[in-house]
PDB file of N, CA, C and O in Angstrom, chain B, residues numbered from 101:
ATOM      1  N   MET B 101     -47.346 -27.465   5.688  1.00  0.00           N
ATOM      2  CA  MET B 101     -47.466 -26.496   6.767  1.00  0.00           C
ATOM      3  C   MET B 101     -46.084 -25.935   7.117  1.00  0.00           C
ATOM      4  O   MET B 101     -45.085 -26.654   7.113  1.00  0.00           O
ATOM      5  N   SER B 102     -46.055 -24.670   7.410  1.00  0.00           N
ATOM      6  CA  SER B 102     -44.794 -24.073   7.819  1.00  0.00           C
ATOM      7  C   SER B 102     -44.713 -24.050   9.342  1.00  0.00           C
ATOM      8  O   SER B 102     -45.713 -23.873  10.038  1.00  0.00           O
ATOM      9  N   LYS B 103     -43.514 -24.231   9.828  1.00  0.00           N
ATOM     10  CA  LYS B 103     -43.303 -24.212  11.276  1.00  0.00           C
ATOM     11  C   LYS B 103     -43.154 -22.773  11.738  1.00  0.00           C
ATOM     12  O   LYS B 103     -42.662 -21.918  11.002  1.00  0.00           O
ATOM     13  N   LYS B 104     -43.587 -22.515  12.970  1.00  0.00           N
ATOM     14  CA  LYS B 104     -43.404 -21.190  13.553  1.00  0.00           C
ATOM     15  C   LYS B 104     -41.923 -20.996  13.856  1.00  0.00           C
ATOM     16  O   LYS B 104     -41.240 -21.949  14.231  1.00  0.00           O
ATOM     17  N   PRO B 105     -41.422 -19.786  13.700  1.00  0.00           N
ATOM     18  CA  PRO B 105     -40.022 -19.554  14.040  1.00  0.00           C
ATOM     19  C   PRO B 105     -39.802 -19.758  15.539  1.00  0.00           C
ATOM     20  O   PRO B 105     -40.689 -19.489  16.349  1.00  0.00           O
ATOM     21  N   ALA B 106     -38.627 -20.229  15.890  1.00  0.00           N
ATOM     22  CA  ALA B 106     -38.316 -20.467  17.301  1.00  0.00           C
ATOM     23  C   ALA B 106     -38.395 -19.144  18.060  1.00  0.00           C
ATOM     24  O   ALA B 106     -37.910 -18.114  17.593  1.00  0.00           O
ATOM     25  N   LYS B 107     -39.004 -19.193  19.213  1.00  0.00           N
ATOM     26  CA  LYS B 107     -39.154 -18.000  20.029  1.00  0.00           C
ATOM     27  C   LYS B 107     -37.822 -17.695  20.718  1.00  0.00           C
ATOM     28  O   LYS B 107     -37.246 -18.563  21.373  1.00  0.00           O
ATOM     29  N   GLU B 108     -37.345 -16.482  20.571  1.00  0.00           N
ATOM     30  CA  GLU B 108     -36.082 -16.097  21.188  1.00  0.00           C
ATOM     31  C   GLU B 108     -36.308 -15.863  22.668  1.00  0.00           C
ATOM     32  O   GLU B 108     -37.229 -15.150  23.064  1.00  0.00           O
ATOM     33  N   THR B 109     -35.463 -16.467  23.475  1.00  0.00           N
ATOM     34  CA  THR B 109     -35.592 -16.267  24.913  1.00  0.00           C
ATOM     35  C   THR B 109     -34.572 -15.241  25.359  1.00  0.00           C
ATOM     36  O   THR B 109     -33.480 -15.138  24.800  1.00  0.00           O
ATOM     37  N   ILE B 110     -34.944 -14.495  26.361  1.00  0.00           N
ATOM     38  CA  ILE B 110     -34.066 -13.474  26.904  1.00  0.00           C
ATOM     39  C   ILE B 110     -33.926 -13.747  28.399  1.00  0.00           C
ATOM     40  O   ILE B 110     -34.907 -14.043  29.080  1.00  0.00           O
ATOM     41  N   THR B 111     -32.720 -13.646  28.889  1.00  0.00           N
ATOM     42  CA  THR B 111     -32.483 -13.959  30.287  1.00  0.00           C
ATOM     43  C   THR B 111     -32.654 -12.718  31.153  1.00  0.00           C
ATOM     44  O   THR B 111     -32.657 -11.584  30.673  1.00  0.00           O
ATOM     45  N   ARG B 112     -32.793 -12.976  32.427  1.00  0.00           N
ATOM     46  CA  ARG B 112     -32.926 -11.881  33.391  1.00  0.00           C
ATOM     47  C   ARG B 112     -31.686 -10.982  33.340  1.00  0.00           C
ATOM     48  O   ARG B 112     -31.794  -9.759  33.429  1.00  0.00           O
ATOM     49  N   ALA B 113     -30.513 -11.598  33.197  1.00  0.00           N
ATOM     50  CA  ALA B 113     -29.270 -10.826  33.139  1.00  0.00           C
ATOM     51  C   ALA B 113     -29.269  -9.895  31.923  1.00  0.00           C
ATOM     52  O   ALA B 113     -28.816  -8.754  32.018  1.00  0.00           O
ATOM     53  N   GLN B 114     -29.774 -10.376  30.781  1.00  0.00           N
ATOM     54  CA  GLN B 114     -29.835  -9.538  29.581  1.00  0.00           C
ATOM     55  C   GLN B 114     -30.779  -8.361  29.792  1.00  0.00           C
ATOM     56  O   GLN B 114     -30.486  -7.242  29.368  1.00  0.00           O
ATOM     57  N   ILE B 115     -31.904  -8.610  30.442  1.00  0.00           N
ATOM     58  CA  ILE B 115     -32.864  -7.532  30.716  1.00  0.00           C
ATOM     59  C   ILE B 115     -32.226  -6.493  31.631  1.00  0.00           C
ATOM     60  O   ILE B 115     -32.369  -5.291  31.411  1.00  0.00           O
ATOM     61  N   GLU B 116     -31.521  -6.964  32.659  1.00  0.00           N
ATOM     62  CA  GLU B 116     -30.866  -6.038  33.584  1.00  0.00           C
ATOM     63  C   GLU B 116     -29.789  -5.217  32.878  1.00  0.00           C
ATOM     64  O   GLU B 116     -29.647  -4.025  33.151  1.00  0.00           O
ATOM     65  N   GLU B 117     -29.032  -5.838  31.976  1.00  0.00           N
ATOM     66  CA  GLU B 117     -28.003  -5.122  31.218  1.00  0.00           C
ATOM     67  C   GLU B 117     -28.633  -4.065  30.314  1.00  0.00           C
ATOM     68  O   GLU B 117     -28.152  -2.934  30.247  1.00  0.00           O
ATOM     69  N   GLN B 118     -29.703  -4.434  29.623  1.00  0.00           N
ATOM     70  CA  GLN B 118     -30.374  -3.500  28.726  1.00  0.00           C
ATOM     71  C   GLN B 118     -30.995  -2.341  29.508  1.00  0.00           C
ATOM     72  O   GLN B 118     -30.948  -1.192  29.068  1.00  0.00           O
ATOM     73  N   THR B 119     -31.571  -2.647  30.662  1.00  0.00           N
ATOM     74  CA  THR B 119     -32.177  -1.608  31.500  1.00  0.00           C
ATOM     75  C   THR B 119     -31.107  -0.648  31.998  1.00  0.00           C
ATOM     76  O   THR B 119     -31.295   0.568  31.962  1.00  0.00           O
ATOM     77  N   ALA B 120     -29.985  -1.190  32.464  1.00  0.00           N
ATOM     78  CA  ALA B 120     -28.898  -0.346  32.957  1.00  0.00           C
ATOM     79  C   ALA B 120     -28.374   0.554  31.846  1.00  0.00           C
ATOM     80  O   ALA B 120     -28.113   1.733  32.082  1.00  0.00           O
ATOM     81  N   ALA B 121     -28.217   0.019  30.640  1.00  0.00           N
ATOM     82  CA  ALA B 121     -27.737   0.822  29.511  1.00  0.00           C
ATOM     83  C   ALA B 121     -28.732   1.920  29.161  1.00  0.00           C
ATOM     84  O   ALA B 121     -28.335   3.043  28.849  1.00  0.00           O
ATOM     85  N   PHE B 122     -30.023   1.601  29.211  1.00  0.00           N
ATOM     86  CA  PHE B 122     -31.073   2.580  28.921  1.00  0.00           C
ATOM     87  C   PHE B 122     -31.037   3.722  29.922  1.00  0.00           C
ATOM     88  O   PHE B 122     -31.091   4.891  29.541  1.00  0.00           O
ATOM     89  N   LEU B 123     -30.946   3.385  31.203  1.00  0.00           N
ATOM     90  CA  LEU B 123     -30.927   4.415  32.238  1.00  0.00           C
ATOM     91  C   LEU B 123     -29.646   5.242  32.171  1.00  0.00           C
ATOM     92  O   LEU B 123     -29.678   6.454  32.383  1.00  0.00           O
ATOM     93  N   LYS B 124     -28.517   4.592  31.876  1.00  0.00           N
ATOM     94  CA  LYS B 124     -27.247   5.299  31.780  1.00  0.00           C
ATOM     95  C   LYS B 124     -27.244   6.287  30.619  1.00  0.00           C
ATOM     96  O   LYS B 124     -26.593   7.329  30.693  1.00  0.00           O
ATOM     97  N   SER B 125     -27.970   5.965  29.545  1.00  0.00           N
ATOM     98  CA  SER B 125     -28.008   6.847  28.383  1.00  0.00           C
ATOM     99  C   SER B 125     -28.997   8.002  28.561  1.00  0.00           C
ATOM    100  O   SER B 125     -29.206   8.792  27.640  1.00  0.00           O
ATOM    101  N   GLY B 126     -29.604   8.096  29.751  1.00  0.00           N
ATOM    102  CA  GLY B 126     -30.496   9.219  30.025  1.00  0.00           C
ATOM    103  C   GLY B 126     -31.968   8.861  29.983  1.00  0.00           C
ATOM    104  O   GLY B 126     -32.818   9.732  30.167  1.00  0.00           O
ATOM    105  N   GLY B 127     -32.286   7.600  29.744  1.00  0.00           N
ATOM    106  CA  GLY B 127     -33.683   7.173  29.744  1.00  0.00           C
ATOM    107  C   GLY B 127     -34.266   7.216  31.144  1.00  0.00           C
ATOM    108  O   GLY B 127     -33.531   7.236  32.131  1.00  0.00           O
ATOM    109  N   SER B 128     -35.560   7.229  31.225  1.00  0.00           N
ATOM    110  CA  SER B 128     -36.199   7.235  32.537  1.00  0.00           C
ATOM    111  C   SER B 128     -37.365   6.257  32.534  1.00  0.00           C
ATOM    112  O   SER B 128     -37.894   5.887  31.486  1.00  0.00           O
ATOM    113  N   VAL B 129     -37.745   5.853  33.730  1.00  0.00           N
ATOM    114  CA  VAL B 129     -38.835   4.903  33.907  1.00  0.00           C
ATOM    115  C   VAL B 129     -39.959   5.614  34.645  1.00  0.00           C
ATOM    116  O   VAL B 129     -39.740   6.243  35.680  1.00  0.00           O
ATOM    117  N   GLU B 130     -41.146   5.507  34.105  1.00  0.00           N
ATOM    118  CA  GLU B 130     -42.316   6.110  34.748  1.00  0.00           C
ATOM    119  C   GLU B 130     -43.155   4.985  35.345  1.00  0.00           C
ATOM    120  O   GLU B 130     -43.544   4.049  34.646  1.00  0.00           O
ATOM    121  N   TYR B 131     -43.425   5.084  36.627  1.00  0.00           N
ATOM    122  CA  TYR B 131     -44.218   4.065  37.292  1.00  0.00           C
ATOM    123  C   TYR B 131     -45.695   4.405  37.173  1.00  0.00           C
ATOM    124  O   TYR B 131     -46.103   5.544  37.399  1.00  0.00           O
ATOM    125  N   VAL B 132     -46.478   3.416  36.821  1.00  0.00           N
ATOM    126  CA  VAL B 132     -47.913   3.593  36.626  1.00  0.00           C
ATOM    127  C   VAL B 132     -48.628   2.776  37.684  1.00  0.00           C
ATOM    128  O   VAL B 132     -48.296   1.613  37.916  1.00  0.00           O
ATOM    129  N   GLY B 133     -49.610   3.391  38.321  1.00  0.00           N
ATOM    130  CA  GLY B 133     -50.353   2.710  39.369  1.00  0.00           C
ATOM    131  C   GLY B 133     -51.088   1.476  38.876  1.00  0.00           C
ATOM    132  O   GLY B 133     -51.415   1.368  37.694  1.00  0.00           O
ATOM    133  N   LYS B 134     -51.341   0.564  39.771  1.00  0.00           N
ATOM    134  CA  LYS B 134     -52.034  -0.672  39.433  1.00  0.00           C
ATOM    135  C   LYS B 134     -53.434  -0.352  38.903  1.00  0.00           C
ATOM    136  O   LYS B 134     -54.155   0.464  39.476  1.00  0.00           O
ATOM    137  N   GLY B 135     -53.801  -1.002  37.812  1.00  0.00           N
ATOM    138  CA  GLY B 135     -55.118  -0.813  37.225  1.00  0.00           C
ATOM    139  C   GLY B 135     -55.208   0.342  36.242  1.00  0.00           C
ATOM    140  O   GLY B 135     -56.278   0.607  35.694  1.00  0.00           O
ATOM    141  N   LYS B 136     -54.094   1.034  36.011  1.00  0.00           N
ATOM    142  CA  LYS B 136     -54.087   2.155  35.070  1.00  0.00           C
ATOM    143  C   LYS B 136     -53.204   1.808  33.889  1.00  0.00           C
ATOM    144  O   LYS B 136     -52.271   1.014  34.008  1.00  0.00           O
ATOM    145  N   SER B 137     -53.500   2.401  32.764  1.00  0.00           N
ATOM    146  CA  SER B 137     -52.703   2.183  31.573  1.00  0.00           C
ATOM    147  C   SER B 137     -51.651   3.278  31.474  1.00  0.00           C
ATOM    148  O   SER B 137     -51.907   4.430  31.827  1.00  0.00           O
ATOM    149  N   GLY B 138     -50.479   2.916  30.997  1.00  0.00           N
ATOM    150  CA  GLY B 138     -49.427   3.899  30.781  1.00  0.00           C
ATOM    151  C   GLY B 138     -49.604   4.625  29.466  1.00  0.00           C
ATOM    152  O   GLY B 138     -48.857   5.555  29.162  1.00  0.00           O
ATOM    153  N   GLN B 139     -50.593   4.206  28.676  1.00  0.00           N
ATOM    154  CA  GLN B 139     -50.853   4.835  27.389  1.00  0.00           C
ATOM    155  C   GLN B 139     -52.070   5.742  27.504  1.00  0.00           C
ATOM    156  O   GLN B 139     -52.910   5.579  28.389  1.00  0.00           O
ATOM    157  N   PHE B 140     -52.144   6.691  26.599  1.00  0.00           N
ATOM    158  CA  PHE B 140     -53.316   7.557  26.547  1.00  0.00           C
ATOM    159  C   PHE B 140     -53.788   7.637  25.102  1.00  0.00           C
ATOM    160  O   PHE B 140     -53.000   7.506  24.166  1.00  0.00           O
ATOM    161  N   ALA B 141     -55.058   7.850  24.942  1.00  0.00           N
ATOM    162  CA  ALA B 141     -55.627   7.941  23.603  1.00  0.00           C
ATOM    163  C   ALA B 141     -55.403   9.353  23.076  1.00  0.00           C
ATOM    164  O   ALA B 141     -55.847  10.326  23.684  1.00  0.00           O
ATOM    165  N   ALA B 142     -54.711   9.463  21.942  1.00  0.00           N
ATOM    166  CA  ALA B 142     -54.468  10.770  21.347  1.00  0.00           C
ATOM    167  C   ALA B 142     -55.763  11.335  20.758  1.00  0.00           C
ATOM    168  O   ALA B 142     -55.940  12.551  20.681  1.00  0.00           O
ATOM    169  N   THR B 143     -56.647  10.459  20.354  1.00  0.00           N
ATOM    170  CA  THR B 143     -57.946  10.858  19.835  1.00  0.00           C
ATOM    171  C   THR B 143     -59.013  10.063  20.571  1.00  0.00           C
ATOM    172  O   THR B 143     -58.710   9.104  21.281  1.00  0.00           O
ATOM    173  N   GLY B 144     -60.232  10.459  20.400  1.00  0.00           N
ATOM    174  CA  GLY B 144     -61.343   9.754  21.030  1.00  0.00           C
ATOM    175  C   GLY B 144     -61.567   8.397  20.395  1.00  0.00           C
ATOM    176  O   GLY B 144     -60.849   8.016  19.471  1.00  0.00           O
ATOM    177  N   PRO B 145     -62.541   7.674  20.873  1.00  0.00           N
ATOM    178  CA  PRO B 145     -62.832   6.354  20.308  1.00  0.00           C
ATOM    179  C   PRO B 145     -63.251   6.483  18.846  1.00  0.00           C
ATOM    180  O   PRO B 145     -63.872   7.468  18.446  1.00  0.00           O
ATOM    181  N   LYS B 146     -62.898   5.472  18.061  1.00  0.00           N
ATOM    182  CA  LYS B 146     -63.241   5.499  16.635  1.00  0.00           C
ATOM    183  C   LYS B 146     -64.683   5.040  16.452  1.00  0.00           C
ATOM    184  O   LYS B 146     -65.136   4.092  17.094  1.00  0.00           O
ATOM    185  N   GLN B 147     -65.384   5.720  15.576  1.00  0.00           N
ATOM    186  CA  GLN B 147     -66.754   5.366  15.286  1.00  0.00           C
ATOM    187  C   GLN B 147     -66.765   4.329  14.166  1.00  0.00           C
ATOM    188  O   GLN B 147     -66.091   4.493  13.149  1.00  0.00           O
ATOM    189  N   VAL B 148     -67.523   3.280  14.359  1.00  0.00           N
ATOM    190  CA  VAL B 148     -67.618   2.231  13.364  1.00  0.00           C
ATOM    191  C   VAL B 148     -68.797   2.521  12.465  1.00  0.00           C
ATOM    192  O   VAL B 148     -69.906   2.772  12.936  1.00  0.00           O
ATOM    193  N   ASN B 149     -68.547   2.487  11.144  1.00  0.00           N
ATOM    194  CA  ASN B 149     -69.595   2.723  10.179  1.00  0.00           C
ATOM    195  C   ASN B 149     -70.051   1.359   9.650  1.00  0.00           C
ATOM    196  O   ASN B 149     -69.319   0.722   8.893  1.00  0.00           O
ATOM    197  N   ALA B 150     -71.248   0.902  10.037  1.00  0.00           N
ATOM    198  CA  ALA B 150     -71.735  -0.406   9.662  1.00  0.00           C
ATOM    199  C   ALA B 150     -72.037  -0.505   8.171  1.00  0.00           C
ATOM    200  O   ALA B 150     -71.990  -1.601   7.612  1.00  0.00           O
ATOM    201  N   LYS B 151     -72.346   0.612   7.514  1.00  0.00           N
ATOM    202  CA  LYS B 151     -72.685   0.584   6.103  1.00  0.00           C
ATOM    203  C   LYS B 151     -71.451   0.466   5.216  1.00  0.00           C
ATOM    204  O   LYS B 151     -71.560   0.039   4.066  1.00  0.00           O
ATOM    205  N   GLY B 152     -70.304   0.827   5.718  1.00  0.00           N
ATOM    206  CA  GLY B 152     -69.056   0.712   4.959  1.00  0.00           C
ATOM    207  C   GLY B 152     -69.005   1.579   3.729  1.00  0.00           C
ATOM    208  O   GLY B 152     -68.633   1.096   2.659  1.00  0.00           O
ATOM    209  N   SER B 153     -69.361   2.832   3.839  1.00  0.00           N
ATOM    210  CA  SER B 153     -69.413   3.802   2.741  1.00  0.00           C
ATOM    211  C   SER B 153     -68.474   3.467   1.689  1.00  0.00           C
ATOM    212  O   SER B 153     -68.388   4.180   0.689  1.00  0.00           O
TER     213      SER B 153
END
């Protein structure tokens, strides 16, 4: 059996540094209301073909 690779941990300070660098470089943060997704479907739902043409 192979072992899972060790999970890399990131500290709060690292997240704050990365966020500050992102915002300083012109990035922006969009706040999304609770219960809503920040993503949108570019296309409608995919239809499943049970026969598998």
